[in-house]
C-alpha positions in Angstrom: 120.4 102.4 83.5 124.1 102.3 83.0 126.6 100.9 85.5 130.3 100.5 86.1 130.8 97.4 88.2 133.7 95.1 89.0 133.5 91.6 87.6 134.8 88.4 89.2 137.4 88.3 86.3 139.0 91.6 87.5 137.5 93.7 84.7 135.0 96.5 85.1 131.7 96.3 83.1 129.3 98.9 81.9 126.0 98.3 80.2 127.6 99.0 76.8 130.2 96.3 77.5 127.6 93.6 77.8 125.0 94.9 75.4 124.2 92.4 72.6 123.5 93.3 69.0 119.8 92.2 69.3 119.2 92.7 73.0 120.5 92.6 76.6 119.6 90.5 79.6 120.4 92.0 83.0 120.0 89.4 85.8 120.2 89.9 89.6 121.4 86.7 91.2 123.4 85.7 94.2 125.3 82.6 95.5 123.2 81.7 98.6 119.6 81.8 97.3 118.1 78.3 97.1 116.0 79.5 94.0 119.1 80.6 92.2 121.0 77.5 93.1 118.2 75.3 91.8 117.9 77.1 88.4 121.6 78.1 87.8 122.2 75.3 85.3 119.2 76.4 83.3 120.3 80.1 83.5 123.7 79.0 82.2 122.1 77.0 79.4 119.7 79.7 78.3 122.3 82.6 78.4 124.8 80.5 76.4 122.1 79.8 73.8 120.9 83.4 73.7 124.4 84.5 72.6 123.6 82.8 69.3 120.6 85.2 69.0 122.7 88.3 69.6 121.7 88.7 73.2 124.3 89.9 75.7 124.0 89.0 79.4 125.3 90.2 82.7 124.6 88.9 86.2 124.7 91.4 89.1 125.1 90.4 92.7 123.4 93.0 94.9 123.0 91.4 98.3 124.8 92.5 101.4 127.7 90.0 101.9 128.2 91.2 105.5 124.9 89.5 106.4 125.2 86.7 103.8 128.9 85.7 103.6 128.2 83.1 100.9 127.6 86.1 98.6 131.1 87.5 99.2 133.2 88.5 96.2 135.6 85.6 96.8 132.7 83.2 96.7 131.3 84.9 93.6 134.7 84.2 91.9 134.7 80.6 93.0 131.1 79.9 92.0 131.5 81.6 88.6 134.7 79.6 87.9 133.2 76.3 89.1 130.2 76.6 86.9 131.9 78.4 83.9 129.5 81.2 83.7 129.1 82.3 80.1 128.4 85.9 81.2 130.1 88.5 83.3 129.3 88.2 87.0 129.6 91.6 88.7 129.1 93.0 92.2 127.0 96.0 93.1 128.7 97.0 96.5 126.6 100.1 97.0 123.3 98.4 96.0 122.5 101.4 93.9 122.2 99.6 90.6 119.8 97.1 92.2 117.7 100.1 93.3 117.9 101.8 90.0 116.5 98.7 88.3 113.9 98.1 91.1 115.3 94.6 91.5 113.1 92.7 94.0 114.4 89.1 94.2 117.0 86.7 93.1 116.8 85.7 90.4 115.2 88.8 88.8 115.4 89.1 85.0 115.3 92.3 82.9 115.2 91.7 79.1 115.9 94.7 76.9 115.7 95.1 73.1 118.6 96.4 71.0 117.4 100.0 71.8 117.6 99.2 75.6 113.9 99.4 76.0 112.6 97.0 78.7 110.6 94.2 77.1 110.7 91.4 79.6 110.5 91.2 83.4 109.4 87.7 84.1 110.3 84.2 85.3 112.9 81.9 84.0 110.5 79.1 83.1 107.3 77.4 84.1 109.0 74.7 86.1 110.0 77.3 88.7 112.4 75.8 91.3 112.5 72.2 90.3 113.2 71.4 86.7 110.3 69.8 84.9 110.9 68.1 81.5 109.3 70.0 78.6 108.5 73.1 80.7 108.1 76.3 78.8 111.3 78.4 78.7 109.7 81.8 79.3 112.8 83.9 79.5 114.6 82.2 76.6 111.5 82.3 74.4 110.9 86.0 75.3 114.5 87.0 74.6 114.5 85.2 71.2 111.3 87.0 70.4 112.8 90.3 71.4 115.9 89.6 69.3 113.7 88.9 66.3 111.0 91.6 66.7 112.2 94.1 69.3 109.1 93.4 71.3 108.6 91.1 74.3 105.5 89.0 75.0 102.4 90.7 76.2 101.8 88.0 78.9 104.6 87.7 81.5 104.6 85.9 84.8 106.8 87.5 87.5 110.0 85.8 88.7 110.0 84.1 92.0 112.9 83.9 94.4 114.5 85.2 97.6 114.1 88.8 98.4 117.1 91.1 97.8 119.1 91.4 101.0 119.4 95.2 101.4 121.7 96.7 103.9 119.7 98.4 106.7 121.5 101.7 106.2 120.9 102.0 102.5 117.4 100.5 102.7 116.2 102.8 105.4 117.7 105.9 103.8 116.2 105.1 100.4 112.8 104.4 101.9 112.8 107.6 104.0 113.9 109.7 101.0 111.2 108.3 98.8 108.4 109.1 101.1 
């Protein structure tokens, strides 16, 4: 599911631009979600460490900033710079990429092997919202396994977070067209 989206650094990114030698992590995040805010430091840590395993990462903001101004492009730029994101942070202004991936919540993680076959669709870690010392790092461990073997874990626990904030016009049209 390729894309061509503008990043907060002024560049445009496609899936090929972010693809890692051993796998790719596509994340749907946003600025305003309390779940994302509570885990962003762990996301930054894990994605930085995954680079060492040949995993490329991109974060896509798909929410409607007209309804959630904290998710505006300017705020995306500010937040990415403040936290020194080790991955491109891009915006999906039409929300089509979010729909193509069937993204449900923020954060939502899609871990692909080197052949771009989906191998992981689960949670960040077992501590969920509040960090717990020694918590299993589900996403990190799954992506390391994918980098080494091409296969994700059989057991996966869904991610938990805020629902994607779809625009009414695109949400209604997509729902009506699908039925």
